[in-house]
N, C-alpha and C positions, 0 to 999 in steps of 0.2 A: 502494500500500501504506499503509494508516492502523495506526498504532500507538498509544493510550495509555497506554503506558509513560512516566516520568522520574522520573529519580532527585530526592531534593532535594536533594543537593549538588551536585550540575550548576545553570550559567545554563540559560534565563533566567531569574527571579522572575517574571515572568510573560507568559505566550502572548499574542500580539495577539488582541483580542476577536474573538466569532465565525469563529473559529478554522479550525475545523471546514467550515466553511458557505465561506469564503474560498480554502477548498481543493476545494471543491468546480467553484467557478465558476473556479478555473483549471483545473481538467481541460475541462469546459464549451467552453473559451476558448484552447486549447491554448496555456498560458502554463504558466510556471516558475515556481512559489513559492519567492521568497525572503525573506531578510531581510538589511538593512547592520548591520554588526556596525564601531565604533570606539573606540579606546580613547585613553588618553592623561592629561596630570596634570590636564588643564581648570581651571590654579590661577592666575586665573581665566577662566570660559570668557566670549569675544566672540563675536559675528554669525556671523562666519564659520567659526566652527566649526559651524553652524546650517545657513549660504546652502554649504558646500560640503556639506553631505550630502543636501540637498536637490536641487544640482544633478547630484552623482550618481544618484539616484532615478532623478529623469527622462532621465537621458541612459540607464540604463540602461533602463526601459521606450519610451523613442523608438527606440530600436537594437535591440536585442533582444526576444527572446522572453519575457522574463522581469516577473513580479508581483510587488513589492516590499511586502512587505506590513508592515513595520515597520520604524525605524531604531532599532537599541540603540547606547547609550553609557555604558561599562564606565570608569570612571575610575580608575585607578593606586591602590594604598595610601600609607595617610600616611609609613611608613617611608622608597619611594620620594621620592614627591616629598620631603620633606624636605627629606634626600641631595641633591635635587636641590637646593631652595632653597638649603643651604649653598655648592653646589659652584658655583653660580650668581650668587651674592653675592642674593638675592634671600630672606636667610630675614624678613626682618621681615613678608613678605606672605606669609608660609607660609598655606594656607587647610589645615582637617582633612577629611576625606570628606566627614562630615557638612555643612559649610558651603561646599560644594562642590557638592555632590548640591542643598543647598538651591538655590544659584545658578544651576543645570541650571534646574530644577525651576522657579524663579521665570519665568526666561526661557522656556521653552519654556509657561509658562501666559497670558506675556503676549502671546503669540505667536498661542494659540491664542485668545486675546480679538481678538485686532485682526487676525484669519482669513488671520493667515500661512501656519496649519500647521493640518494637522485635529489633532481630540482624538484623543488612543488609537493614535496613530500614530506617536510619541518616546516612548522609556523606558530609564532607568535600572537599569542593571542592579549589585549591590551583590557580588556575587559578588566579584571581582577586588580591587575595594579592600578588600574585611573578610580578605582572606588575610596572614595576617603576617609573610609573604614576599614577593619581590615576583614578579610571573608575568608571562611576556615575553607578545607579543601572538598571538604561535602558537599557546601552547600554549590563550589562550583563545579566540580562533577553534576551535579542536580541540573543546573541552567544548559552546562553542555549538554547532559542525555537530553532536554526535552525539549533542545533545539534540534537534536541530530533527531529524535523518537516525531519531529514533528514531518520530518521529509522522507521519513522509512520508519513503517515499525517494526520492531525488531532490533534495531540497529543497536548496536555494541558499545559501550564508553566504557573501559577501562582507565582504572588509575594504577601509575605506574609511582612505584616510591620502595626505598633503600630499604635491606631487610635492618637495620640500624634506625630506622625511624616506627616503623611496623614494632620494632619490640619498646618502643617511649609511650607506646599507644596503648589506651584498652581497646580493643575493635568494637566489640560489643556497645559500647558506647559513643565511637567515631560514626563509624560506617553505616549508611542505610542499609538494609536486608538485599534491597536488586542492585547493590553497588559491586559489584568484579573489584576486586583488588588485584593487580599486575607485581609480585614484589621480588627484587630483585636480590639474590645475595651475590654482594662486592667480592666477599673472600674465598676465593677458589677451595682454599683446606677445609672449609664447610660441609664441603659435599657431603658428609656422613648425613649430616642433619638432615636431610633431603633424599638419602638414600632409597627411603620408600616410596617416595615416589616418579623419582629420576630414569631410578638406575633399572628396577623393576616397572618406571612404566604403567605405573598405576593413578592414570589420572580423576579416574571419579569422584575421588574425595575433592580435587580442585574444583572442581564443577561444579559438584552441590554445595560447598562450602562459600564457594565464590574469593576464593581466594588461591593465586596462583604464584606457585614459586619458580623461579628460573635463573640459571647459572650463568656467570659471566662464562664470556670467549674470551677476553683478556685476562690478565691480571691487573684491573685499575683500585683495588679494593682500598688502596693510600690513599689513592685522589679526595683530596677534597678543598673547598674553597681554605677553612686554617691554614690550611698549607700552601697551596697556591701562596694566600697574603702570606705567608710567614716569608717564603722564599723567595720572592718579587722584594719584600721590606731588607733582606739579607743578600739578596742578586748570588741566591743560589744556580746551580745549571739545572737544577730540574725545573726550575721554570718551565724549561725549554718540552721535559713531559705533560707536564699537565696542559701546555698551553702551545696554538702555533707561536712564534717569533712576533709575527705582526699584532696577537693577541695582546702578550704581553708589555710591547709598545706600546697598544693605545691603553693598556691599563696604568701603566705607569705614568701617561699624558694626562688620565683622568684623576688620577693620587694626586698629581702636581697642583693642575686647577683646581680640583675641590680644595686644596685646604691654603691657598690661598689668600680665597674668601676670606 
């Protein structure tokens, strides 16, 4: 069932290109159309953010009858990130929404040029970031889910998060029953934890609980925005592993500009 109704007050800013055609192909191939949504400060973005989302896409498409039509990144608003920066003592490394989105897009452009990702597959959505008050991820997911469900009944919106985040929260409190979580384990040495699902390929429990666990294809478990900020401040060579040189240069430029104000 298709519908072209969409409220301009709801995300996404952009639907995947050739959306209707992709939905038709999904129907022909008996695939369930879906997107992956993630939120966060991205202050700043590092390569691990992108790699984990790609791993999540590959996992869904290889183990389940889903076809991922796009990946959406929704940065948090400046008030939330600013408060986080002050409370976690990285105030001098605060980046505003415009700067954070610029760095995300720059990273995506480089990866497209390097043929690491396809063009028009990753999208930066500003609905959450432009809100004056903090919007928690279940509400962000809910409005995305509503928008895509209006386009195609039965569309799946997966919310992607790291295993470190899911360990810190109460799923029963935060997660709407119909909300599918896509959890990426960042550390390869924790594979035993998921042996039941991933080695024996018993995925029925994931479908039942709507919590899907996938493992990384690369070792990026130590990647974090905290580590990136520290490496940039100390001018350590590891910065090159965390971000592309052009991105690192732009981050430093933003830091310099912001701290002159």
